[in-house]
C-alpha positions as CSV (number, residue, x, y, z in Angstrom):
1,M,0.0,0.0,0.0
2,A,1.5,3.5,-1.1
3,R,1.8,5.9,1.8
4,A,1.0,9.6,1.6
5,V,4.0,11.8,1.8
6,V,3.0,15.0,3.6
7,I,5.1,18.1,3.0
8,P,4.7,20.8,5.8
9,R,4.1,24.1,4.6
10,K,7.4,26.2,4.7
11,A,6.9,29.6,6.6
12,D,8.4,32.7,4.8
13,P,9.5,35.2,7.5
14,K,9.6,38.1,5.2
15,L,5.8,37.4,4.5
16,T,5.0,37.6,8.4
17,E,7.5,40.5,8.6
18,T,5.8,42.6,5.8
19,Y,2.3,41.7,7.4
20,L,3.5,43.1,10.6
21,L,4.9,46.3,9.2
22,N,1.3,47.0,7.9
23,L,-0.4,47.1,11.2
24,V,-1.3,50.4,12.7
25,G,1.2,51.6,15.2
26,V,4.0,49.2,14.2
27,V,7.2,51.2,13.1
28,D,9.5,48.3,12.8
29,A,9.3,44.5,12.7
30,S,11.9,41.7,12.2
31,V,10.8,37.8,12.0
32,F,13.4,35.3,12.3
33,W,13.7,31.5,13.0
34,S,15.3,30.6,16.1
35,Q,15.6,27.0,17.6
36,G,12.8,25.8,15.0
37,D,10.4,28.5,16.0
38,L,9.4,31.5,14.0
39,N,9.9,34.5,16.3
40,A,9.1,38.3,15.8
41,H,10.7,41.5,17.4
42,V,8.3,44.3,16.8
43,T,8.6,48.1,17.6
44,V,5.5,49.9,18.4
45,L,4.5,53.4,19.2
46,G,4.2,54.1,22.9
47,D,0.4,54.5,22.7
48,T,-0.3,51.6,20.8
49,P,-2.3,48.8,23.0
50,F,-0.5,45.6,21.5
51,E,0.2,42.5,23.3
52,S,1.8,39.1,22.0
53,V,-1.7,37.4,21.8
54,D,-2.9,40.3,19.6
55,V,-0.3,40.0,17.1
56,Q,-0.4,36.1,17.1
57,R,-4.2,36.2,16.6
58,C,-3.9,38.6,13.6
59,C,-1.2,36.5,12.1
60,M,-3.3,33.3,12.7
61,E,-6.5,34.7,11.2
62,D,-4.8,36.4,8.2
63,L,-1.8,34.5,7.5
64,G,-2.3,31.0,9.0
65,L,-0.7,29.0,11.8
66,H,2.3,28.3,9.8
67,Q,3.1,32.1,9.3
68,T,2.2,32.7,13.1
69,P,5.3,33.7,15.2
70,R,5.5,31.6,18.4
71,N,7.1,34.2,20.4
72,V,6.6,38.0,20.1
73,T,8.7,40.5,21.8
74,F,7.9,44.3,21.9
75,D,10.1,47.4,22.0
76,V,8.0,50.5,22.7
77,R,9.3,53.7,21.2
78,L,8.0,56.9,22.8
79,S,6.8,59.6,20.7
80,R,8.9,62.9,21.1
81,A,7.2,66.2,21.5
82,A,8.3,68.9,18.9
């Protein structure tokens, strides 16, 4: 009997990075592989109410599980008054 060969979907960090950069309040994003997991480092404006689960939920809904970062760390950039 022949066995089905299942090829896992390959996640493209650049696709997730581009998606994150288009979210309101995100000023920079970097998506990378570390120890077999897709990770993201996101820089947001100080008044942007983001949490890791929010970013992961958005990625899951719009890009799918294979493009969702397992770990998301934030860097908050404060707005400077002129």
